[in-house]
N, C-alpha and C positions, 0 to 999 in steps of 0.2 A: 687834231683829231677829228675836227668837226669836217673838215674839209674831205678826210677819208670816209668819213660815216657819209656824206651827200653823195659822192661820187658812186657808193655801194648802193646806194637807192636807186640812183639812174640806171644801174648794170644790171642792178636785180631784178627787171623789170620782167614780170612774168603775167601774162593774161587772165587776170580772176576764172574760175569754174562759172561756166556760160548758162542759159538758160535751157533747163531738163529737168526730168523729176529720176532720180537715181541716186548712186553715191557720189562720192566727189572728184570721179575721172568715166564714171560710168550713166551711159542714157536708157531707159527703161522702157520712154515712150515712142513707139515708132510706128506703132496702129490707131486709127481713133478710135478704136475699141477700147484701148488703156486710157486713152483720155478722156471718155466718157462714163470709166466705169474702174478703173485702178488694175482690182484684183483680175487678174486674167491666165494666173501660173495652173489653172483648169482646165483653160477652154481646149477644144477640139475642132474650133474652127480655121481659117487660114492665119488668124496673127498666132497660132502654135506654132507654126515656121520659127519665133523665136522665142515667144513667150514657154513654150512646152509642147517641143519638137516629140516627144514619146507619144502624146494625144494625138496626134495626125494617124495614128492606127483608129480610131474610131469617126474618123473627119469623113471628108467627100470623097466618095468614092469617083476617081477622076482626076481631070487638071482645074486646079483652081490658082486666081489669080488678084491680087489687092494692089493698088495703088494708092498713097498716101501722101498729104500735104498739110502741113500744121506752120500756123506765125504767131511765134513768141515774142511777148517784150519785158524787158525789165528794167530797171533800175538798182544799181548798185551803189549805198551812197555812205558814206565817210564820214563824221562830224569829228571834229577836234578841239579839245579845251588843253590850251597851258596855260594856268590862271598868273604863273607870274614871268611868263614870257618877256624879255624885253623890258621890266621895270612895268609895263601895260595890259600885261595879259595875250592872249591869242587864243579867238575862236572863230571858225568858219566850217561849213557844209560844201563838202565837193560831192557834187554828183553825177556819180558812173551811168552814163546811158549803154545798157546792155543791148543787142538785137541783131537778128540773123534774119537773111530771108526768107524765103517761102523753102521748108525745111520739107525734103520729100524723103519718101520709105517705099519701096518693092518689095514682097512677097510673091511666091510662086509655090505649089507643090502639087505632087502626082500621085496618087495613090492606086494600088491594083492589088488587090486578095491581101495580102499580110504584110505588105511590105509599101514605103511611102517613102519618099524623095523630096525634100525641102531647100528653098532659097530664102536669104535675106538680105536684101543692100541698104545701107541708113549712115547715119551718122550716131555713132554709138560711143561715142565719148563728147563731152561739153559741148562745142557746135556751138559756136556765133563770131560777136564781136563785142568789144567793151571800149568806151571811150573818156576819158576825165579832162574837159574841155580845160580846165583851170588845173589841169598838173594831181599830184596827188601831197599827203601833208608829209611824208616822209622823202620828198625834196623839199617843200618850202620852209619847214621849220629850221632844218641846217641851214639851210643856206644863208637866210635871213640871219643866225646867226653869228653863222664865220664874218657876212658883209658887218653885221654889228661889231666884232674885235677889232676890224678895221675903222673903224669911226664911221661905217655908212649907215644912217637908220632907215626904215625901208620907205617913208617918205623922199626919202632921195637919190632914188634911181628905178626904171622901169622894170618890171618881172615878166615876165613870158612863159608859161610851162602846159606842154599836153602829154598828154601818155593815153597810146592804142595798142589794143593788141587783138588777136584771131588765135583762137584756139579749136581747133576742127581734129577727130577723130573717123573718119570713114571706114565703114568695118562692111565686109563680104562674110555672110556664112553658108554653108551646105549642112544637111544634114541627111542620116539613112536611118530610117526606122523600121522595127521590127512587131509586129503582134506575136508575141509570144503564147498565149494562150488565150481563152474567150475571154478573158480577166486582168493580163498584163502586157506590158509591151514597154519596150526600151529604144533609147535612140542614142546615136554616138555624132558627133558633130565636130566642125572645125572652123574658125573664125579668121580672118586675116585681115588687119586693122593698120591702119594708114595716118600715121599723126601730120597734120599741115598746122603751122602755125606762125607768128611772126608776135617779135616786139620793138615799136615805134617810140619813139619820144626825144620832146626836146627840154630842154630850161637854159634861159637867155635872162639874165640881170645884164643890164646897161644903164649908162647914164645919157640920156636923150640929150641931143644940140647941145653937147657940151662943147664950151667956148673956154680959149686960154690968149694970152699975149701972143704966141706963137704959132698958131691953127687956127683957121676955121671952124666954123659949128660942125658938130660930125657925132654919132652917138660913138660911144668909148664902152667897151664892153668889158663888164667885172666877172662872169661867167658866162662859156657857152659850151653846153653839152650835147651830144648828138648822139643816136644810138638808130641802126636799123638792123635788126637783127631777123635772118629766119632762121625755122627750125623744121626737120622733117624726121622721119623715121617711121619705121615696119614694126610691127609685132603679129605673133601667131597664139592661137589660142584653144585647145581643144575643149570640145563641151560635152556633155552626159548627161541624159534624162531618162526617169522614169516616170512610169503612171499604171496605176490600178483605177481598171472601171469596174463599177458593179449595179445597175442599175441606174438610180437616180445620184450614187456617189463617185466623186473622181479622187485619188489622191493621187498627187503628181510632185517628183521633187528634180532640182536639175542644177547641175554643179559647173560651173566655168571654171576654170583654172587659169590663174594669175598671165596676164599679158605682158611681156616684159619688150619695152617701148624704149629705145636707146637713140636720141636724137641729135644730127651732127649740124652746126650752126654753119649757115652761109653769110657770113654779116659782111654787108654792105658799106655799114659808117659805124666806125667807133671812133670818136674823137673826143678830146676836151682842150676847152682853152681860157688859162686863168690868169688873171689880171695881176700880177707879183706887186703887194703890197709891202714888199721888203727895201726898207729904205737904203737898205747898202748895196742892194743888188738891180733896184726898178731900171735904175737910168743905164744900164746895158744891157736887163734883158727884159722889156717893159711887161712881156708873159710868158708866160710857162705853158708850152704848145706840143703836141705834136707826143711823139713817145714818150720823150721827157714829162710830158704830163701826164701821161697813162702810168707813166713808171711807180709814181708815188700808190698808186692803188694796189699794186700788187695784186694776190690771187683774184679779187673781184673783177679787177677788168679781164683776167684771165678765162673767166666764167662765159664770157660774151666774145670771146678771139672768134675769127674765121675757122672753122674745122672743131673748135670744142665739143665735147660733147655733155649732155643732159638726160638723165632721166622720166619718165613720165609715162610709169605704170599702172596698167588698171587691174585693180585686185581681182581676185578669184571672187566668184559670187554663189551662196548658197540660197537656194528657193526653196521652200516648202509649200504648198498649196493645198485646200481642201473644197472644192466645189459639190452644190447640192440642188438637185432639181424639186422644188417642192410641191410643184402640180408642173402641168404641160406650158403654163405662160412665163411661171415664178422663178428665178434661179438665182443663185448667192454664191459666193465667194469667200475665205477668209485667206491672208495667206501672209508669207511673213519671208524676208530678205537678209543676209547677212552680205554685207561686204569689208571684207580683210584688208582693208585702207593699210593697217600700223604694218604692214607684211610686202606693200606693194611700194617700190622705189620712187620719191620725188626730189624734185630739185632741192636739194642742200638737207637731204634725208628728212624733210618734214614730217613725213607719217611720221618718226619715232616720239613727237611732241603732243599726236593724241592720243587721248584717256582709253580706248577705244575704238575697232571700228565699226563702221555704221549699222544700224540696226532700222529696220524698216518693218513697221506691219502694216498691212492694206485690207480693204474690204470694200466689193462690190456688188450690186444687185441690179438685175435686170428684169424688166416684166413686160411681154409680149400684150400690148393692146389688143390688137387682132391679126390677122395672117402678114399683115400689110407693115405697120408699125410697132418698131420698139423702144421702150424707152429706158434710160440705167443712171446710177448713179454711183457715186463711189467715193471715199476717202482715204489717205496715206499719211501717218506720221516717220516721219523720219530723223530718227539723232545720231550726229555724226561723232560723238565723242570728241567734243573740240574742246580745246584748250589753250591759253593766250600766248605759247609758244607757237604754234601752229599759225595763227592769224596775222596777216601781212596786208598793208596797204594793197600789195600787187596782186593777191590772192587769197581770197577770204570766203568761208562758209557759215550759214543760219541754219541751228536750225526749224525745221520746218513741220506745217499740218499743209496739207494739201485738199481741195474737193473739185469733184468734177461730176460734170452731169452733160447730157446729149441724147440723140438718138439713132435710131437705122431705119431705113425706108425698104422694102424689099419691094422693088421696082419690077420685078418677074421673076418667074424662080431661077435665072441666071445670075441675074444681079440687084445690089443692093448698095444702096448710099451711105454713107455713115457720118453725121457731124456730132462736133465736140466744143467744149470750155472746160478751162481749168484752170484754178488758179491757187496758190501758192501761199501762207499766210506764215511770214519770219518771223523770229522771237530777236529782237538784236542783241549784240553781245559787245560787251563795253572792255576792251582793254585798259589793263590802267598801267602806268609805269613811273616808277619813282625817278626814271633819269629819261626823260622823253627824248627819242630817237639817242641815248647818249649823252645829252644836253644834261647841265645842272638844272633843270626844273621839272618837276612832277608834272605828267598831263596822262589825257585819254583818249583814246577812237573807239567810237561805238559806230558799229557795221551796223547795216540796215539794208533791206532788200526789201524789194516786189518783183511777182511776175504771173503773166496770161498767159494763156495760148489759148486760142482756136484753130481747130481742125477740121477738115474733109476728105474724105476718102471714099473710093469705090471696088467694089469686092464683085469680082468675076468669078464665075464657074459652070465649067461642060463636061 
């Protein structure tokens, strides 16, 4: 049983949701104006190509372009405590480092009279890498328990484990906006989404420099597990949005349909080599390996075999926003997001464990110091509806508050530079198990995160 639990853990590796603002599988921070203000659902500027396509009916007449770059940093830590483990207890903190290279996003629009065309290209879901240089507890704890059953305590063998993964969803979106009358506009759009990810890891337990009367010194493998699985898939989502504009008041709504993404495995490596500790067969078959070793783990192995399919849907998203210009210099927006995560299929149907979809409340203000400089700030509250059954070592989330600030410099009549910084303040989540990882010990995992993002972007219109 312990052996099955351990190999299942390896084969269940999936990259954790990485650095972004938004739902469990959806990014909302593409343009730097979001990072410095958050609530952009009522904007009529170039970032409306994503945040409020219908609002472009009141935007710049002619062409607009915007190129944006963000740099995120995040830690995703797991602190594991199993008080009675092997009589001495087990406590360890696993530091997960999530990062991404410079993350770009491109916006473009053209408006003439009542009609506007717009497009956006960016990383629309997840976006980054995560690495645990010391592995994760769902590997280490069951393995050490299994070896203890064979009479080997942790100080009698070497242990090496590492897990890492990548998860990107690239998106390209186009919109058509029409101004129905002086106060009302509507837009329809479509976004193509491409999922690109991998899961790679190894766990090796061995006896280094083992010597015997019949063999020279050598490393003796106790367990050697290897996984290298690439996953890719496509999905499409229709988008509709509406905008009501009356003087200083803007009321906007947007709905993105669910994106069904089914990935197919391109598995480079999936292997297990296990020391046979059964005294009645060990002399004939010292190791269980190859297909014979993998066959012991049934459906868990099948999930990562070459050609197997996994769902990574992006949920439907409803957005409502109210913006108001208090004066020629001061503007504010209040916004609400709902991500219907419970009806977006995930690997292993984990979405069913959530208590509800993701709720977000956003607010932001910006102030024009003069014709050249604008400053802004904003905040966001994210509630995922998390539950013990959803959280896994390989993929977990934490509710958060996010705050951001920044500014814009109107270099001239055509060009604007945006800069920003935001961070997320997460609530730790502790998952208690009466039988930790299926073992006869009570234990807990405490999940924690940190997140920081800086950004710079350039808007151009003519």
